Structure formats: C-alpha cells, structure tokens
MIDOSE-1310 file (N, C-alpha, C; in nm, 2 decimals, decimal comma, always signed):
residues 223
msil	+0,08/+9,03/+17,19/+0,09/+9,18/+17,16/+0,13/+9,20/+17,02; +0,06/+9,29/+16,95/+0,09/+9,32/+16,81/+0,21/+9,41/+16,80; +0,32/+9,38/+16,72/+0,43/+9,46/+16,71/+0,42/+9,53/+16,57; +0,38/+9,46/+16,47/+0,36/+9,52/+16,34/+0,22/+9,49/+16,29
sfid	+0,15/+9,59/+16,23/+0,02/+9,56/+16,18/+0,00/+9,65/+16,06; -0,08/+9,61/+15,97/-0,12/+9,69/+15,85/-0,26/+9,68/+15,82; -0,32/+9,79/+15,78/-0,46/+9,81/+15,75/-0,49/+9,85/+15,61; -0,57/+9,78/+15,54/-0,61/+9,82/+15,40/-0,49/+9,85/+15,31
lsys	-0,39/+9,77/+15,32/-0,26/+9,79/+15,25/-0,28/+9,76/+15,10; -0,25/+9,85/+15,02/-0,25/+9,83/+14,87/-0,13/+9,89/+14,81; -0,09/+9,83/+14,70/+0,03/+9,88/+14,63/+0,01/+9,86/+14,48; +0,04/+9,96/+14,40/+0,03/+9,96/+14,26/+0,15/+10,02/+14,19
ynqk	+0,19/+9,97/+14,08/+0,30/+10,03/+14,00/+0,24/+10,13/+13,91; +0,29/+10,26/+13,91/+0,25/+10,36/+13,82/+0,09/+10,38/+13,82; +0,03/+10,34/+13,94/-0,11/+10,35/+13,95/-0,19/+10,27/+13,85; -0,12/+10,17/+13,79/-0,18/+10,09/+13,68/-0,19/+9,94/+13,73
ktvf	-0,07/+9,89/+13,74/-0,06/+9,74/+13,78/-0,07/+9,73/+13,93; -0,18/+9,67/+13,97/-0,20/+9,64/+14,12/-0,13/+9,51/+14,16; -0,04/+9,53/+14,26/+0,03/+9,41/+14,31/-0,06/+9,34/+14,41; -0,11/+9,42/+14,51/-0,21/+9,36/+14,60/-0,29/+9,47/+14,65
kgln	-0,41/+9,44/+14,72/-0,50/+9,54/+14,76/-0,57/+9,49/+14,89; -0,59/+9,59/+14,98/-0,67/+9,56/+15,10/-0,62/+9,46/+15,19; -0,48/+9,45/+15,20/-0,43/+9,35/+15,30/-0,44/+9,40/+15,44; -0,48/+9,31/+15,53/-0,49/+9,34/+15,67/-0,43/+9,23/+15,75
aele	-0,35/+9,26/+15,85/-0,29/+9,16/+15,94/-0,23/+9,22/+16,06; -0,23/+9,15/+16,17/-0,16/+9,19/+16,29/-0,05/+9,09/+16,32; +0,07/+9,13/+16,34/+0,19/+9,04/+16,36/+0,24/+9,06/+16,50; +0,24/+8,95/+16,57/+0,27/+8,95/+16,72/+0,42/+8,94/+16,74
lgki	+0,46/+9,00/+16,86/+0,60/+8,99/+16,90/+0,64/+8,85/+16,94; +0,76/+8,81/+16,90/+0,81/+8,68/+16,93/+0,76/+8,56/+16,85; +0,70/+8,59/+16,74/+0,64/+8,49/+16,65/+0,72/+8,48/+16,52; +0,72/+8,37/+16,45/+0,77/+8,35/+16,32/+0,66/+8,34/+16,22
yail	+0,67/+8,43/+16,12/+0,56/+8,43/+16,01/+0,63/+8,39/+15,88; +0,57/+8,29/+15,81/+0,61/+8,25/+15,68/+0,51/+8,30/+15,58; +0,56/+8,38/+15,48/+0,47/+8,44/+15,38/+0,49/+8,36/+15,25; +0,39/+8,29/+15,20/+0,40/+8,21/+15,09/+0,31/+8,26/+14,97
gssg	+0,35/+8,23/+14,85/+0,28/+8,28/+14,74/+0,36/+8,25/+14,61; +0,29/+8,25/+14,50/+0,36/+8,23/+14,37/+0,45/+8,35/+14,33; +0,54/+8,33/+14,24/+0,62/+8,44/+14,19/+0,54/+8,55/+14,14; +0,58/+8,68/+14,18/+0,51/+8,79/+14,13/+0,38/+8,83/+14,21
cgkt	+0,35/+8,76/+14,32/+0,23/+8,78/+14,40/+0,24/+8,90/+14,49; +0,37/+8,95/+14,51/+0,39/+9,07/+14,59/+0,45/+9,04/+14,73; +0,51/+8,92/+14,75/+0,57/+8,89/+14,88/+0,68/+8,99/+14,91; +0,78/+9,00/+14,82/+0,89/+9,09/+14,84/+0,85/+9,24/+14,85
tlls	+0,75/+9,28/+14,78/+0,70/+9,41/+14,79/+0,64/+9,44/+14,93; +0,57/+9,34/+14,98/+0,51/+9,35/+15,11/+0,62/+9,37/+15,22; +0,73/+9,29/+15,20/+0,84/+9,30/+15,29/+0,90/+9,43/+15,29; +0,92/+9,49/+15,17/+0,98/+9,62/+15,15/+0,89/+9,73/+15,22
llgg	+0,76/+9,72/+15,21/+0,67/+9,81/+15,28/+0,68/+9,80/+15,43; +0,68/+9,68/+15,48/+0,69/+9,66/+15,62/+0,82/+9,71/+15,68; +0,93/+9,71/+15,60/+1,06/+9,76/+15,64/+1,08/+9,90/+15,61; +0,98/+9,97/+15,55/+1,00/+10,11/+15,53/+1,09/+10,15/+15,41
ldsp	+1,11/+10,05/+15,32/+1,19/+10,08/+15,20/+1,11/+10,14/+15,09; +0,98/+10,13/+15,10/+0,88/+10,19/+15,01/+0,76/+10,23/+15,08; +0,67/+10,30/+15,01/+0,54/+10,34/+15,07/+0,43/+10,28/+15,00; +0,32/+10,24/+15,07/+0,21/+10,18/+15,00/+0,13/+10,29/+14,92
tkgk	+0,06/+10,24/+14,82/-0,03/+10,33/+14,75/-0,15/+10,37/+14,83; -0,19/+10,28/+14,92/-0,30/+10,31/+15,01/-0,28/+10,23/+15,14; -0,34/+10,27/+15,25/-0,33/+10,20/+15,37/-0,22/+10,25/+15,47; -0,21/+10,19/+15,58/-0,12/+10,23/+15,69/-0,05/+10,11/+15,75
iffn	+0,08/+10,13/+15,79/+0,15/+10,03/+15,87/+0,19/+10,09/+16,00; +0,17/+10,00/+16,10/+0,19/+10,05/+16,24/+0,30/+9,96/+16,31; +0,39/+10,03/+16,39/+0,48/+9,96/+16,47/+0,45/+9,99/+16,62; +0,41/+9,89/+16,69/+0,37/+9,91/+16,83/+0,26/+10,02/+16,84
gedi	+0,17/+10,01/+16,74/+0,05/+10,10/+16,74/+0,07/+10,24/+16,69; +0,20/+10,27/+16,64/+0,22/+10,40/+16,59/+0,25/+10,39/+16,44; +0,19/+10,48/+16,36/+0,21/+10,49/+16,22/+0,36/+10,51/+16,19; +0,42/+10,42/+16,11/+0,56/+10,43/+16,09/+0,60/+10,56/+16,02
tekg	+0,51/+10,63/+15,96/+0,54/+10,76/+15,89/+0,55/+10,87/+15,99; +0,51/+10,85/+16,12/+0,51/+10,96/+16,21/+0,65/+11,01/+16,24; +0,74/+10,91/+16,27/+0,88/+10,95/+16,29/+0,97/+10,94/+16,17; +0,91/+10,89/+16,06/+0,98/+10,88/+15,93/+1,02/+10,74/+15,91
layh	+1,03/+10,70/+15,78/+1,07/+10,56/+15,74/+1,21/+10,53/+15,77; +1,30/+10,63/+15,77/+1,44/+10,61/+15,80/+1,45/+10,57/+15,95; +1,38/+10,64/+16,03/+1,38/+10,60/+16,18/+1,33/+10,46/+16,20; +1,23/+10,42/+16,13/+1,17/+10,29/+16,14/+1,28/+10,19/+16,09
rrnh	+1,35/+10,21/+15,98/+1,45/+10,12/+15,93/+1,57/+10,11/+16,03; +1,61/+10,22/+16,09/+1,72/+10,22/+16,18/+1,69/+10,15/+16,31; +1,57/+10,16/+16,36/+1,54/+10,12/+16,50/+1,45/+10,00/+16,52; +1,38/+9,97/+16,42/+1,27/+9,87/+16,44/+1,29/+9,74/+16,36
vsfi	+1,36/+9,74/+16,25/+1,37/+9,63/+16,16/+1,51/+9,60/+16,11; +1,54/+9,48/+16,08/+1,66/+9,44/+16,02/+1,63/+9,35/+15,90; +1,71/+9,36/+15,79/+1,68/+9,29/+15,67/+1,78/+9,18/+15,64; +1,73/+9,07/+15,59/+1,82/+8,97/+15,52/+1,77/+8,96/+15,38
fqsy	+1,85/+9,01/+15,29/+1,81/+9,02/+15,15/+1,85/+8,89/+15,07; +1,78/+8,86/+14,96/+1,81/+8,75/+14,88/+1,95/+8,77/+14,81; +1,98/+8,90/+14,78/+2,10/+8,94/+14,71/+2,21/+8,98/+14,80; +2,20/+8,95/+14,93/+2,31/+8,98/+15,03/+2,32/+9,12/+15,07
nlid	+2,33/+9,22/+14,97/+2,35/+9,36/+14,99/+2,46/+9,39/+15,09; +2,57/+9,33/+15,07/+2,69/+9,36/+15,15/+2,77/+9,47/+15,08; +2,85/+9,54/+15,16/+2,95/+9,64/+15,10/+3,07/+9,56/+15,06; +3,09/+9,56/+14,93/+3,19/+9,46/+14,87/+3,34/+9,50/+14,89
yltp	+3,37/+9,62/+14,94/+3,51/+9,65/+14,96/+3,54/+9,63/+15,11; +3,45/+9,58/+15,19/+3,47/+9,56/+15,33/+3,48/+9,41/+15,36; +3,54/+9,38/+15,48/+3,54/+9,24/+15,52/+3,41/+9,20/+15,59; +3,38/+9,07/+15,61/+3,26/+9,03/+15,69/+3,26/+9,10/+15,82
kenv	+3,37/+9,11/+15,89/+3,37/+9,17/+16,02/+3,33/+9,32/+16,01; +3,38/+9,39/+15,91/+3,35/+9,53/+15,90/+3,20/+9,55/+15,86; +3,15/+9,46/+15,77/+3,01/+9,47/+15,73/+2,92/+9,46/+15,85; +2,95/+9,36/+15,94/+2,87/+9,34/+16,06/+2,88/+9,46/+16,16
elts	+3,00/+9,51/+16,17/+3,03/+9,62/+16,26/+2,95/+9,75/+16,23; +2,92/+9,76/+16,10/+2,85/+9,88/+16,06/+2,71/+9,90/+16,13; +2,65/+9,79/+16,17/+2,52/+9,81/+16,23/+2,51/+9,73/+16,36; +2,62/+9,67/+16,40/+2,62/+9,58/+16,52/+2,62/+9,64/+16,65
klpp	+2,54/+9,59/+16,74/+2,54/+9,62/+16,88/+2,61/+9,51/+16,96; +2,66/+9,41/+16,89/+2,73/+9,30/+16,95/+2,86/+9,28/+16,89; +2,96/+9,21/+16,95/+3,09/+9,18/+16,89/+3,06/+9,09/+16,77; +3,12/+9,13/+16,65/+3,09/+9,06/+16,53/+3,15/+8,92/+16,51
ipil	+3,27/+8,90/+16,56/+3,34/+8,77/+16,54/+3,26/+8,65/+16,59; +3,21/+8,65/+16,72/+3,13/+8,54/+16,77/+3,01/+8,51/+16,68; +2,94/+8,61/+16,63/+2,82/+8,59/+16,55/+2,86/+8,52/+16,42; +2,97/+8,58/+16,36/+3,02/+8,52/+16,23/+3,06/+8,37/+16,25
ekmg	+3,12/+8,35/+16,36/+3,17/+8,21/+16,39/+3,04/+8,12/+16,40; +2,94/+8,17/+16,46/+2,82/+8,09/+16,48/+2,75/+8,06/+16,34; +2,78/+8,15/+16,25/+2,73/+8,13/+16,11/+2,82/+8,04/+16,03; +2,93/+8,00/+16,09/+3,01/+7,90/+16,02/+3,14/+7,96/+15,96
ltke	+3,16/+8,09/+15,98/+3,29/+8,15/+15,92/+3,40/+8,14/+16,02; +3,52/+8,12/+15,97/+3,63/+8,12/+16,06/+3,68/+8,26/+16,09; +3,76/+8,28/+16,19/+3,82/+8,42/+16,21/+3,89/+8,47/+16,09; +3,96/+8,38/+16,02/+4,04/+8,42/+15,90/+3,94/+8,47/+15,79
eakr	+3,83/+8,39/+15,77/+3,74/+8,43/+15,67/+3,67/+8,56/+15,70; +3,65/+8,58/+15,83/+3,58/+8,71/+15,88/+3,66/+8,83/+15,84; +3,79/+8,81/+15,81/+3,88/+8,93/+15,79/+3,92/+8,94/+15,64; +3,86/+8,85/+15,56/+3,88/+8,86/+15,41/+3,78/+8,96/+15,35
nvlq	+3,82/+9,00/+15,23/+3,72/+9,08/+15,15/+3,60/+8,99/+15,12; +3,48/+9,05/+15,13/+3,36/+8,96/+15,11/+3,35/+8,90/+14,97; +3,42/+8,97/+14,87/+3,42/+8,91/+14,74/+3,50/+8,79/+14,72; +3,58/+8,76/+14,82/+3,66/+8,63/+14,82/+3,58/+8,52/+14,88
lsgg	+3,46/+8,54/+14,93/+3,38/+8,44/+14,98/+3,28/+8,38/+14,88; +3,24/+8,26/+14,90/+3,13/+8,20/+14,82/+3,00/+8,27/+14,84; +2,90/+8,25/+14,75/+2,77/+8,30/+14,77/+2,71/+8,26/+14,90; +2,72/+8,14/+14,93/+2,67/+8,09/+15,06/+2,73/+8,16/+15,18
qqqr	+2,86/+8,18/+15,17/+2,93/+8,25/+15,29/+2,88/+8,39/+15,30; +2,86/+8,46/+15,18/+2,82/+8,60/+15,18/+2,68/+8,61/+15,24; +2,59/+8,51/+15,22/+2,46/+8,51/+15,28/+2,47/+8,49/+15,43; +2,56/+8,41/+15,47/+2,58/+8,39/+15,62/+2,63/+8,53/+15,68
vaia	+2,71/+8,60/+15,61/+2,75/+8,73/+15,66/+2,63/+8,83/+15,67; +2,54/+8,82/+15,57/+2,42/+8,91/+15,57/+2,33/+8,87/+15,69; +2,32/+8,74/+15,72/+2,23/+8,70/+15,83/+2,29/+8,74/+15,96; +2,43/+8,73/+15,97/+2,50/+8,77/+16,09/+2,48/+8,92/+16,12
rala	+2,48/+9,00/+16,01/+2,46/+9,14/+16,02/+2,32/+9,18/+16,07; +2,22/+9,10/+16,02/+2,08/+9,13/+16,06/+2,07/+9,09/+16,21; +2,12/+8,98/+16,25/+2,10/+8,94/+16,39/+2,18/+9,03/+16,49; +2,29/+9,08/+16,44/+2,37/+9,16/+16,53/+2,31/+9,30/+16,56
teap	+2,21/+9,34/+16,49/+2,15/+9,47/+16,52/+2,06/+9,46/+16,64; +2,02/+9,34/+16,67/+1,92/+9,32/+16,77/+1,79/+9,39/+16,75; +1,75/+9,42/+16,63/+1,62/+9,48/+16,60/+1,51/+9,38/+16,64; +1,40/+9,44/+16,69/+1,29/+9,34/+16,73/+1,22/+9,27/+16,62
vila	+1,24/+9,32/+16,49/+1,18/+9,25/+16,38/+1,28/+9,22/+16,27; +1,29/+9,10/+16,23/+1,38/+9,06/+16,12/+1,29/+9,03/+16,00; +1,33/+9,09/+15,89/+1,26/+9,07/+15,76/+1,35/+8,99/+15,67; +1,31/+8,87/+15,64/+1,40/+8,78/+15,56/+1,34/+8,74/+15,43
dept	+1,41/+8,77/+15,32/+1,36/+8,74/+15,19/+1,44/+8,62/+15,13; +1,38/+8,50/+15,14/+1,45/+8,38/+15,09/+1,59/+8,37/+15,15; +1,61/+8,37/+15,28/+1,74/+8,38/+15,34/+1,83/+8,26/+15,32; +1,77/+8,15/+15,28/+1,85/+8,03/+15,25/+1,87/+8,00/+15,11
gald	+1,83/+8,09/+15,02/+1,83/+8,07/+14,88/+1,96/+8,04/+14,82; +2,07/+8,09/+14,88/+2,21/+8,07/+14,82/+2,28/+7,96/+14,90; +2,22/+7,90/+14,99/+2,29/+7,81/+15,08/+2,26/+7,66/+15,05; +2,35/+7,57/+15,08/+2,33/+7,43/+15,07/+2,23/+7,38/+15,17
yntg	+2,18/+7,26/+15,15/+2,07/+7,21/+15,24/+2,11/+7,21/+15,39; +2,22/+7,16/+15,42/+2,26/+7,15/+15,57/+2,28/+7,29/+15,63; +2,35/+7,38/+15,55/+2,37/+7,52/+15,60/+2,24/+7,59/+15,61; +2,15/+7,57/+15,51/+2,02/+7,63/+15,51/+1,94/+7,59/+15,64
kail	+1,94/+7,46/+15,67/+1,87/+7,42/+15,79/+1,93/+7,48/+15,92; +2,07/+7,49/+15,92/+2,13/+7,55/+16,03/+2,09/+7,70/+16,05; +2,08/+7,77/+15,94/+2,04/+7,91/+15,94/+1,90/+7,93/+15,99; +1,81/+7,84/+15,94/+1,67/+7,85/+15,98/+1,66/+7,81/+16,13
kllq	+1,74/+7,72/+16,17/+1,73/+7,68/+16,32/+1,78/+7,80/+16,40; +1,88/+7,87/+16,35/+1,93/+7,99/+16,43/+1,82/+8,09/+16,43; +1,75/+8,12/+16,32/+1,64/+8,22/+16,32/+1,53/+8,17/+16,42; +1,50/+8,05/+16,42/+1,39/+8,00/+16,51/+1,44/+8,01/+16,65
dtcr	+1,56/+7,97/+16,68/+1,61/+7,97/+16,82/+1,62/+8,12/+16,87; +1,67/+8,21/+16,78/+1,68/+8,35/+16,82/+1,54/+8,41/+16,85; +1,45/+8,38/+16,76/+1,31/+8,42/+16,79/+1,26/+8,38/+16,92; +1,28/+8,26/+16,96/+1,24/+8,20/+17,09/+1,31/+8,26/+17,20
ekgm	+1,45/+8,27/+17,19/+1,53/+8,31/+17,30/+1,52/+8,46/+17,33; +1,51/+8,54/+17,22/+1,51/+8,69/+17,24/+1,37/+8,76/+17,22; +1,27/+8,68/+17,19/+1,14/+8,73/+17,17/+1,13/+8,82/+17,05; +1,21/+8,79/+16,94/+1,20/+8,87/+16,82/+1,09/+8,82/+16,73
tvil	+1,05/+8,90/+16,64/+0,96/+8,86/+16,54/+1,03/+8,84/+16,41; +1,01/+8,73/+16,34/+1,08/+8,70/+16,22/+0,97/+8,68/+16,11; +0,98/+8,76/+16,00/+0,89/+8,75/+15,89/+0,97/+8,70/+15,77; +0,94/+8,58/+15,73/+1,02/+8,50/+15,64/+0,94/+8,48/+15,51
ithn	+1,00/+8,53/+15,40/+0,94/+8,50/+15,27/+1,01/+8,38/+15,21; +0,93/+8,28/+15,16/+0,99/+8,16/+15,10/+0,90/+8,11/+14,99; +0,96/+8,04/+14,89/+0,89/+7,97/+14,79/+0,87/+7,83/+14,83; +0,94/+7,79/+14,94/+0,95/+7,65/+14,98/+0,84/+7,62/+15,09
saia	+0,73/+7,57/+15,05/+0,62/+7,55/+15,15/+0,66/+7,44/+15,25; +0,76/+7,36/+15,22/+0,80/+7,26/+15,32/+0,85/+7,31/+15,45; +0,90/+7,43/+15,45/+0,96/+7,49/+15,57/+0,85/+7,57/+15,65; +0,73/+7,58/+15,60/+0,63/+7,66/+15,66/+0,59/+7,60/+15,80
pmad	+0,60/+7,47/+15,83/+0,57/+7,42/+15,96/+0,66/+7,47/+16,07; +0,77/+7,53/+16,04/+0,86/+7,59/+16,15/+0,80/+7,72/+16,20; +0,70/+7,78/+16,12/+0,65/+7,91/+16,16/+0,53/+7,90/+16,25; +0,51/+8,00/+16,33/+0,39/+8,01/+16,42/+0,26/+8,04/+16,34
rvik	+0,28/+8,12/+16,23/+0,17/+8,17/+16,14/+0,22/+8,15/+16,00; +0,13/+8,11/+15,91/+0,16/+8,10/+15,77/+0,06/+8,19/+15,70; +0,11/+8,29/+15,62/+0,03/+8,38/+15,55/+0,04/+8,34/+15,40; -0,07/+8,32/+15,33/-0,06/+8,29/+15,19/-0,13/+8,40/+15,11
ikng	-0,05/+8,45/+15,01/-0,10/+8,56/+14,93/-0,14/+8,50/+14,79; -0,25/+8,53/+14,74/-0,30/+8,49/+14,61/-0,39/+8,59/+14,55; -0,37/+8,62/+14,42/-0,45/+8,72/+14,35/-0,46/+8,85/+14,42; -0,34/+8,89/+14,48/-0,33/+9,02/+14,54/-0,40/+9,04/+14,67
mvse	-0,44/+8,92/+14,74/-0,50/+8,93/+14,86/-0,45/+8,82/+14,96; -0,47/+8,84/+15,09/-0,43/+8,73/+15,18/-0,54/+8,63/+15,17; -0,51/+8,51/+15,11/-0,60/+8,41/+15,08/-0,62/+8,32/+15,20; -0,52/+8,31/+15,29/-0,53/+8,22/+15,40/-0,42/+8,26/+15,51
mtvn	-0,46/+8,25/+15,63/-0,37/+8,27/+15,74/-0,39/+8,15/+15,84; -0,28/+8,07/+15,85/-0,29/+7,95/+15,93/-0,21/+7,96/+16,06; -0,27/+7,92/+16,17/-0,20/+7,92/+16,30/-0,14/+7,78/+16,32; -0,01/+7,77/+16,34/+0,05/+7,65/+16,38/+0,06/+7,65/+16,54
ehpv	-0,03/+7,57/+16,60/-0,03/+7,56/+16,75/+0,10/+7,50/+16,80; +0,16/+7,41/+16,72/+0,28/+7,35/+16,76/+0,39/+7,35/+16,65; +0,46/+7,47/+16,63/+0,56/+7,48/+16,53/+0,66/+7,37/+16,54; +0,70/+7,32/+16,42/+0,80/+7,21/+16,41/+0,94/+7,26/+16,43
pvem	+1,02/+7,20/+16,51/+1,16/+7,23/+16,51/+1,23/+7,21/+16,38; +1,31/+7,30/+16,34/+1,37/+7,30/+16,20/+1,44/+7,17/+16,17; +1,51/+7,11/+16,28/+1,59/+6,99/+16,25/+1,50/+6,87/+16,22; +1,37/+6,89/+16,24/+1,27/+6,78/+16,20/+1,21/+6,79/+16,07
iew	+1,24/+6,90/+16,00/+1,18/+6,93/+15,87/+1,28/+6,88/+15,76; +1,22/+6,82/+15,66/+1,29/+6,77/+15,54/+1,23/+6,83/+15,41; +1,32/+6,87/+15,32/+1,27/+6,91/+15,19/+1,37/+6,87/+15,08
C-alpha cells in the first residue's frame, strides 16, 4: 500500500537553478527507503518537500492518495510525518525530556533511555550534552510522535560508529514492529542494504530504484 507518492515532482531555485525535475515514486507503508546521491543532488530538498516544509515548483505529493495541500502543509507536518534533522533542531533552553514532551504521544524517559541517555542526562539542558547525545534526543523526539512516516536526514552523522549502528537498528526495528515508513538520506552507500528500497538520484532525476528482497539486519553491516 502506497503511503506517500509524488508525481512529476520538480524543484528550482528562483526559477533558474533546477535541483531536480520529473521525479516519480510510490513509497509503501512499513518500508525503509534509502535515498543516495552526490552532494547537491537534491536529497535534502526532496525530504523537505515530502515533509511539507517547502512546496515543489511543479508536481504533486500525495499522502494515502490525498494531495497534501488539500488540508494544508501544516496539517501534514503535524499528523503524518516526523523529522530527524542533521542539525538536531532542538530547543536549546529545554531539557531532553521537555524537547521530547513537546510532540510526544509516549512517556519520554523510556525512549530517551533506549537512546542511551540516563535519567539524569534527560533532565539537563540540551546544550550540556555532546553532539551525539543531542542527536539521540532528536531521534527520540521523532520516534515519540508515532507518526507513520519518519524523514531522516543523515541521522547518524554526529554519532560514533557503535551508537550509529544502534540508532539504525532502532529505526529498522521500529519500522518492522510498528509498520512505519522510514525515508533515510545518507551519503554512506554501505548502509543501503538495510533498506527495502534504494533510490539513487543523479543529474536531477531518479537514476535507479533497487528492491532489496532480503534487507540486511543492521548488526551485520560494516562500514
């Protein structure tokens, strides 16, 4: 079943620089998608469009068959998607617990502990945490919303190898257990085997879409 789809999607800056054009894809519920491509190919822009943070120059995006502009992009952001940003996007005067509580439908402390934070760390100001710990808070916040779609932009970029693998495993396990869709942007092609589908963007177009019939468990991936 398609949960997100886009038809003839194009995006240009100031109607001059074309980032991509004519993108088409259907993204299924309960699948992990890895989006690969060189720097500047439009991966993050595509994620922003799918999340309703920006509007395409041309084309349409659908959630469960309905144009996301019908009820408004704000409604789409609140109810359908959750973000994991490369730059964390935490509210810096709040604690991890308070950051997660802002959008959480679940108790925040158990999720933060699952991310590797202690109860004490969960009650500190986020600026007292390391970059890796702040990213764990951002991931906990995204998972706590229980949105059906998680949009993750380089979610392990600030994490060490072991923590990064643990986070990817959590995303993979959550997708399987809860039937969520995870759309993952990464520059690291080595982690692509964990995904059900791999989308490669080149020269402003989807150059390849590969189906992994047997996605690899994260713990078996090395990079």
